[in-house]
VMD Tcl script that draws the C-alpha trace (Angstrom):
set ca {
  {-4.57 -8.26 -13.10}
  {-4.64 -4.94 -11.05}
  {-2.14 -4.15 -7.93}
  {-3.70 -4.54 -4.15}
  {-1.00 -2.41 -2.23}
  {0.45 0.78 -3.44}
  {3.68 2.60 -1.82}
  {3.41 6.49 -1.97}
  {5.36 9.51 -1.32}
  {3.24 11.67 1.42}
  {4.76 14.90 2.74}
  {8.16 13.92 4.45}
  {7.44 10.29 4.31}
  {5.98 7.49 3.21}
  {1.79 6.08 3.02}
  {1.37 1.85 2.01}
  {-2.39 1.56 0.74}
  {-4.41 -0.53 0.41}
  {-7.49 -1.27 -2.47}
  {-10.44 -1.73 -0.69}
  {-13.29 -4.14 -2.65}
  {-12.64 -6.64 -5.06}
  {-13.40 -4.34 -8.17}
  {-11.06 -2.86 -10.83}
  {-8.75 -0.82 -9.61}
  {-9.97 2.40 -11.56}
  {-13.49 1.97 -9.00}
  {-11.47 1.28 -6.42}
  {-11.09 2.87 -3.06}
  {-7.85 3.00 -1.08}
  {-7.25 2.98 2.30}
  {-3.94 4.34 3.97}
  {-2.51 1.30 6.19}
  {-0.35 3.66 8.10}
  {2.70 5.93 7.09}
  {6.05 5.96 7.89}
  {9.37 8.31 7.02}
  {11.80 5.94 7.08}
  {11.60 4.89 3.26}
  {13.59 1.34 4.21}
  {10.77 1.05 6.74}
  {8.35 1.26 4.23}
  {9.32 -0.42 1.64}
  {9.90 -3.30 4.07}
  {6.10 -3.50 5.23}
  {5.05 -2.88 1.77}
  {7.10 -6.20 0.61}
  {5.82 -7.98 3.50}
  {2.10 -7.80 2.38}
  {2.97 -8.59 -1.43}
  {4.49 -11.77 -0.23}
  {2.10 -12.77 2.28}
  {-1.11 -12.13 0.13}
  {-2.67 -9.64 2.48}
  {-3.21 -12.04 4.78}
}
mol new
graphics top color blue
foreach p $ca { graphics top sphere $p radius 0.5 }
foreach p [lrange $ca 0 end-1] q [lrange $ca 1 end] { graphics top cylinder $p $q radius 0.2 }
display resetview
């Protein structure tokens, strides 16, 4: 099973990405849900999305 969300460093901050579409991760488009300068806050948002299942 492929990941639905990603947390990636972007410049001096962090970006939370979501997979757009139901296809495999290799052909899916990733859209950014937003960025945050603090890695702690970005990690909290990322983990909350994973726990809720994207709802």
